[in-house]
MARBA-882778 format. One record per residue (C-alpha): x, y, z; residue in three letters. Coordinates in Angstrom, 2 decimals. Layout:
+---------+---------+---------+-----+
:       X :       Y :       Z : res :
+---------+---------+---------+-----+
:       X :       Y :       Z : ALA :
...
+---------+---------+---------+-----+
//
This chain:
+---------+---------+---------+-----+
:       X :       Y :       Z : res :
+---------+---------+---------+-----+
:  -52.08 :  105.17 :  -38.68 : MET :
:  -50.66 :  105.69 :  -35.10 : ILE :
:  -52.43 :  105.09 :  -31.91 : PHE :
:  -51.84 :  107.96 :  -29.67 : VAL :
:  -51.88 :  106.53 :  -25.48 : ASP :
:  -54.00 :  109.25 :  -22.93 : SER :
:  -50.71 :  109.87 :  -21.42 : SER :
:  -49.40 :  111.72 :  -24.42 : VAL :
:  -53.21 :  113.66 :  -24.92 : TRP :
:  -52.83 :  114.35 :  -21.44 : ILE :
:  -49.37 :  115.85 :  -21.54 : ASP :
:  -50.56 :  117.46 :  -25.10 : TYR :
:  -53.62 :  119.27 :  -23.49 : PHE :
:  -51.53 :  120.63 :  -20.29 : ASN :
:  -49.01 :  121.89 :  -22.19 : GLY :
:  -46.33 :  119.84 :  -21.40 : ASN :
:  -43.43 :  119.36 :  -24.21 : GLU :
:  -41.90 :  115.65 :  -24.36 : THR :
:  -40.40 :  114.00 :  -27.35 : PRO :
:  -43.80 :  112.79 :  -27.51 : GLU :
:  -46.04 :  115.69 :  -27.49 : THR :
:  -43.58 :  117.44 :  -30.12 : GLU :
:  -44.19 :  113.79 :  -32.13 : LYS :
:  -48.37 :  114.17 :  -31.84 : LEU :
:  -47.86 :  118.11 :  -32.85 : ASP :
:  -45.78 :  117.26 :  -35.98 : THR :
:  -47.90 :  114.08 :  -37.43 : ILE :
:  -51.75 :  116.04 :  -36.47 : LEU :
:  -53.12 :  116.71 :  -39.61 : GLY :
:  -50.02 :  114.96 :  -41.43 : SER :
:  -50.72 :  111.29 :  -40.54 : THR :
:  -54.05 :  109.22 :  -39.52 : PRO :
:  -54.16 :  109.34 :  -35.69 : ILE :
:  -56.42 :  106.88 :  -33.94 : CYS :
:  -57.33 :  106.94 :  -30.33 : ILE :
:  -59.30 :  104.06 :  -28.50 : GLY :
:  -62.84 :  104.42 :  -26.98 : ASP :
:  -61.38 :  104.16 :  -23.38 : ILE :
:  -58.34 :  106.79 :  -24.04 : VAL :
:  -61.11 :  108.92 :  -25.36 : LEU :
:  -63.06 :  108.57 :  -22.01 : THR :
:  -59.57 :  108.78 :  -19.42 : GLU :
:  -58.45 :  111.95 :  -21.43 : VAL :
:  -62.05 :  114.14 :  -21.46 : LEU :
:  -62.98 :  113.16 :  -18.21 : GLN :
:  -59.98 :  115.14 :  -16.90 : GLY :
:  -61.15 :  118.57 :  -18.01 : PHE :
:  -62.36 :  121.15 :  -15.07 : LYS :
:  -63.52 :  123.54 :  -17.76 : SER :
:  -66.42 :  123.09 :  -20.10 : ASP :
:  -64.37 :  125.29 :  -22.59 : LYS :
:  -61.59 :  123.01 :  -22.61 : ASP :
:  -63.97 :  119.57 :  -22.52 : PHE :
:  -65.47 :  121.16 :  -25.70 : ASN :
:  -62.38 :  122.17 :  -27.73 : THR :
:  -60.89 :  118.61 :  -26.68 : ALA :
:  -64.03 :  116.56 :  -27.69 : LYS :
:  -63.79 :  118.47 :  -30.82 : GLU :
:  -60.36 :  117.81 :  -31.92 : LEU :
:  -60.40 :  114.30 :  -30.34 : LEU :
:  -63.74 :  113.31 :  -32.36 : SER :
:  -62.04 :  114.03 :  -35.51 : SER :
:  -59.76 :  111.29 :  -35.09 : LEU :
:  -60.37 :  107.70 :  -35.87 : ILE :
:  -62.27 :  106.39 :  -32.87 : ILE :
:  -61.46 :  102.55 :  -32.36 : VAL :
:  -63.50 :  100.21 :  -30.19 : ASN :
:  -60.43 :   98.71 :  -28.21 : VAL :
:  -61.86 :   95.82 :  -26.23 : LEU :
:  -63.95 :   92.38 :  -27.89 : ASP :
:  -63.89 :   89.09 :  -26.66 : THR :
:  -60.65 :   88.64 :  -29.01 : SER :
:  -58.56 :   91.21 :  -27.30 : ILE :
:  -59.88 :   90.51 :  -23.70 : ALA :
:  -58.35 :   87.01 :  -24.03 : LEU :
:  -55.19 :   87.89 :  -25.93 : LYS :
:  -54.45 :   90.53 :  -22.97 : SER :
:  -55.50 :   87.96 :  -20.76 : ALA :
:  -52.61 :   85.89 :  -21.99 : SER :
:  -50.19 :   88.91 :  -22.64 : ASN :
:  -50.65 :   89.97 :  -18.61 : TYR :
:  -49.67 :   86.45 :  -17.60 : ARG :
:  -47.17 :   86.26 :  -20.31 : THR :
:  -45.28 :   89.11 :  -18.71 : LEU :
:  -46.04 :   88.27 :  -14.99 : ARG :
:  -44.07 :   84.76 :  -15.57 : LYS :
:  -41.19 :   87.01 :  -16.76 : LYS :
:  -41.46 :   88.64 :  -13.71 : GLY :
:  -43.34 :   92.04 :  -14.86 : VAL :
:  -46.34 :   93.32 :  -13.50 : THR :
:  -48.22 :   96.23 :  -15.29 : VAL :
:  -49.99 :   98.57 :  -12.92 : ARG :
:  -53.16 :   98.97 :  -14.98 : LYS :
:  -54.85 :   96.52 :  -17.16 : THR :
:  -56.27 :   99.54 :  -19.97 : ILE :
:  -52.63 :   99.53 :  -20.77 : ASP :
:  -52.27 :   95.55 :  -21.47 : VAL :
:  -55.85 :   95.52 :  -23.69 : ILE :
:  -54.31 :   98.87 :  -25.35 : ILE :
:  -50.82 :   97.47 :  -26.29 : ALA :
:  -52.94 :   94.40 :  -27.12 : THR :
:  -54.96 :   96.07 :  -29.40 : PHE :
:  -51.82 :   97.52 :  -31.13 : CYS :
:  -49.56 :   94.76 :  -31.41 : ILE :
:  -53.18 :   92.34 :  -32.88 : ASP :
:  -53.73 :   95.41 :  -35.30 : ASN :
:  -50.04 :   96.20 :  -36.26 : GLU :
:  -50.37 :  100.16 :  -35.20 : ILE :
:  -47.50 :  101.57 :  -33.63 : PRO :
:  -48.54 :  103.12 :  -30.20 : LEU :
:  -47.03 :  106.37 :  -29.00 : LEU :
:  -46.88 :  106.80 :  -25.40 : TYR :
:  -45.46 :  108.26 :  -22.33 : ALA :
:  -46.26 :  105.48 :  -19.89 : ASP :
:  -43.45 :  103.39 :  -18.62 : LYS :
:  -45.85 :  100.36 :  -18.08 : ASP :
:  -45.19 :  100.14 :  -22.21 : PHE :
:  -41.76 :   99.21 :  -21.97 : HIS :
:  -41.93 :   95.66 :  -21.04 : PRO :
:  -44.90 :   95.55 :  -23.52 : ILE :
:  -42.58 :   96.48 :  -26.03 : GLN :
:  -39.56 :   94.69 :  -24.83 : LYS :
:  -41.22 :   91.07 :  -24.25 : TYR :
:  -44.41 :   91.42 :  -26.92 : LEU :
:  -43.16 :   93.46 :  -29.90 : ASN :
:  -45.31 :   96.58 :  -28.83 : LEU :
:  -44.22 :   99.09 :  -31.59 : ARG :
:  -43.26 :  102.56 :  -30.33 : ASN :
:  -44.63 :  105.14 :  -32.36 : ALA :
:  -41.56 :  107.41 :  -31.13 : LEU :
:  -38.96 :  104.96 :  -32.78 : ILE :
:  -40.62 :  103.51 :  -35.46 : ASN :
+---------+---------+---------+-----+
//
């Protein structure tokens, strides 16, 4: 299973060809893909037209939707954020630390295009689905 971040889905739905969207296109239908509940919200809220929203909602709803945050992940995310800060790294978005922590905790590779995940990969052993 691979967790796909909103940064990849947004590029995918906008038709941007990147290594990450090419990987997503390759694995759709052949590899189990999960999407976090908060990622689902992030992606769907960006659609302007009802038609595009409904098309994306249908596709994304067919994936494995996981609840990303519970008390355990919240506590581990805070600890991970603090670990990164001690190494001089400040992740800009708390949600990225939460998503990464969920993936680390559940041993799920993350497909992402957001640079904030790089230090998490480096220091906390987040598995990058693009290279795994």
